N, C-alpha and C positions, 0 to 999 in steps of 0.2 A: 835897156828898156825894159818896162814891165811886161811879163809874159803871162798873159790871161790863161794860156793854154798849159801852163807849167803843171805837171803831176803833183798831187797833194804829197807825195811822199818826199818830194824836195822841198816842202814847206817846212819851217820850224815848228816843233812840237815842244812847247815850253813846260807842259805837264809832264813830260818824261825827263826832264831835265832835274839834276840834284836841286834840293832848295833848303833854305835856312829855317822854315817854319816849324822843324822838329818832327819827330815820328810820332806814331799813333794811329790806331784803328777808329773808324767812323762808323756810326751806326747806319745811317742814309745819307747817301749824296744823289743828287738827280735835279730833276726839273718838275715844277708843278704849274699848273694853270694852263698848260698847253692846249690850243684850241684844235679840235678834232672833230670829225663827223663819227657818230656811233649809230650802230643798228642794233636793235634790241626788240625782243618777243617778250612781253609781260606775261604771256600765258592765254592770250585770246587769238593765237594763231597769225596774228598781223605784225609782222616785221616793219618797224617804223624807224626812219632815219631822222636824227636831229643832232643839234650841236652839243659837244661836250667839253669839260674842262678836265684835263688829263694830268695826273702826277706819275712819273716814273722815277725809280730809285733802285739803287743797289747800294750794299754797304761797301766800305773801302776796308778791307781786311788785310790787306798787304802794308806791312811796316815800311815806311819810308816812301811809299808811292804819294806823289802829290795830288793826284787827281783821277777822275774816270773819265771815259769817253762817252761825254753827254750826247754828242750828235748820233751816236749808235743807238741810244735808247731811243731818241726823237724818230729816227727811221724805221726802226722794228715797230713802234707803237703805230706809226702811219701805215705802215704795211700791213699789220694785223687788223686795225680798225677798218681799213678800206676793203679787205678781203671779204667780210661777212660779218653776221650777227655776234654780238657778245655772248659768250655763255662760259661754263666753268672750264671746259675742255680747252676753249681758246685763249683763256686768261693763264691757264697752266702753261700752255705752249708758249705764250708770250714771256712768261717769266724764265722759262729755260733758256729762251734765246737771249734774254738780258744777261743771263750767268754765261752763256756759251760766248758772248761778244766781250766778256770781261773776265775770261779764264785768267787764273792767276793774280786777280786783283780782289774779285768779289765772290762769296759763298751764299749770299741772300739776296732776294729781290722782291720788289714790291710795286704794285701798281693800283691806283685809285681813280676812279672814274665818276664824274658828277654830270649828271643831265636831268632833263625832266622828261616824262614817258605820257604822251597824251592818250587817256583811254576814255571810250564813249560810255556814259552811263544813263541809264533809263530813268524816267520821271517816276514818282511814286505811285501815281494814279492815271494820269493822262498817258497817251501815246507819244509824247516827247521824249527827246533824249538830248544830251549835250556832252561837251568834252571836259574833262577834269585833267589837268597837267599835274602829276605826281612826281615829286623830287626823287630821284634814285641816286643812290651812292653805292658803288661796288668797290670793294678792296680785296686784293688777292695778295697772299705773301707765300713765298717759296723759301724755306731755309731749313738747313741740315736735313734736305731731301723730303721734307713734309711741306705739303700744299694745304693752305686754309684760305677760306673765303668769306666774306660777309657781306650782306646786301642790307642797304638801309631805305626807308622810305618814311614820309609824313601822312598820316590819316588825319582830316580835318573835321570835326564834327561839331554839333551843338550840345552845351551843357547847360541844365537847368537845375538851379541849387534846391535841394531838397527843404533847407531850413527857410529859405526865402519863400518856397511854395506854402509851406505850413504857416508863416505869417501872413501871407495873402489870404489864404483860407480863413484865418481868424477874422482878418477885417472884413471879408465877404460876410461872414457870419454876423459880426457885430451891425454891418449895414443891414442887414436882412431884419435883425431884431429891432432896429430903429423904425424900419419901414412897415414892419409887421408886429404889432403889439401882441403880447400874450393873451389869449381869449379871443382875439380877433378872428372870425372866420377866414379861413384860408381857400381860395377859389383857384382851381387848376389854371385858368385861362390868364388870371391876374399875375399868378407867380410867374408862369411861362413868359408873359410879357416882361415882367420886372427883369428876369434873368437875361432877357435879350438886349437890355438897355445898359448903360455904362454904369449904373448903380449895381448890377448883377456882377460888374468884374471891377470893383472899385480898387483893387489892387493886383498887380501882376507880379509874379516872381521874377527875379533877374535870371538871364539866361547869356549865355556868350559863346563866340566861337572858340573853339579848343583843339589842341593838337596832341595826337599821340605819335611820338617819334619813335619808330622802330629800328632795331638793329638786329638782323637774324644771321645766325651762323647755319648754313644747310648742313645736314648729315650727308654722308658720303653717297648714299642711296636714297631714293624715293623722296627726293627734296621736293618742296612744292614751289610752284611758280609764284611769281610776285603777284600777280592778279588773285590766285587763291588766297594768299595771306591779306591781302586788301580786303577782299569780300568777306573774309571771316572775321575781320576785326571790324570792319564796318557795321556787319550784323549783329556781333556782340555789343556794340555800343548804341546801335538803333536809332542813331540821329546823324548820320553822315551828311555833309553838306550837299546840297543839290545845285543842278545846273539850270536847263530849262523847266520852268515852272507855270503851271496855270493855277487858278483859285482851288481846285481841287487838290492839286499836289501841295499847295501851300497850307491848306487845312489838314491833310495828312500828316504832313511835317509837324504842325502844332500839335496834335494827337499824339505823335511818337514823343516828342520832348514831354508832354504830360505823362506819358507811360515809362519815361525812363529818366527820371529824376535822379542826379547823381552829383556826389562830390568827386574831386579829382581821385579821392582812394578808391570809391566805387569803380570808377573808369580803369584804375589801375589794374584792380582784381580782374575785372571783366577780360581785359586783353591778356593779363597773366594766365589765366585759365584757358582761354582760348588758344593762345600759341602752345601752352604746355600739353593740349590734347592734340595738337596737330603732327602727324607723323612726318619724319623727314627733316625735322629742326633739332639740331644738337645742342644749341643754346641761343639765347635771345636776351637783349636789354630793352627795357621800354621807359620812356621818359613821357608822362602826361602833364600837359600844362594847361590849366583853365585860364583865359585871358581875362580875368574878371571884368565886368561891368560896373561892379560896385566898388571895387579898389583899383587904384592905379598899378598894382603889382599882380603877379600871376599866383595861383594856386598849384603846387607841383607835387608830383608823386613818382617814384621811381619802381620798378618791379623787374625781375628777372627769372631765370630758370633756377638758379641758385648755384650756378657752375662757376668757376673762375673765368 
């Protein structure tokens, strides 16, 4: 008769048996996409809980070992993420527990956590505010006794093409020249009314939603919080997407777009200079993508701190 209360030590462990697949070490073995809760403080003092997808891995350094103990990784991740907010100290402790549970098999450990962090953002002019969900990617590695961590997110903003803006201004000049002939007296009120019609804005530059994908490696000390990084990057771009808006907010956004004409190269340099000037960042990589309304493809630029 099958005994459901039988101790696990009496159950067969195929992974520990000799195998015919040959020997060799493996870089990473584990599980990816585990469904877990995660608690995180982006830097606003609010610890928020949301759902996450987690990858947990160790290397397989022992020659001839067939596999690792995946259930141990799962239980350790479950315990750690249920205990409190994710931070650098917690991730390091979690990776140390991975290695302790695989003593003799592994000497390197890695964890990757994907989730979305809700952050409340104020409107540009009105008293309204709304929620933005920023994707967050945390990756930590412990190898050869050295701990490293990276944090990634996306900043979404609007980009207005400088070339298209120049072409639009030229078309407006041409329409003005057609409607107001040389030598014709120019009356202030007439011109003011003309500017308020569709003739006064006969052409508009193309603009598009754009994405700055950030990957940050914090320094050992004085590392900035995620919210500080997001705030600095959004300020450098000047046209972060909005949440709740009234007409005064939309007008302020249009004004910001007109004052922040940029190619993807311009945006990449702005973000690069901003992150380069922030203390507590050891390295970073940035991918800028302008999802163009003119083309069916993206305009893309990459930038970094210049380190490997």
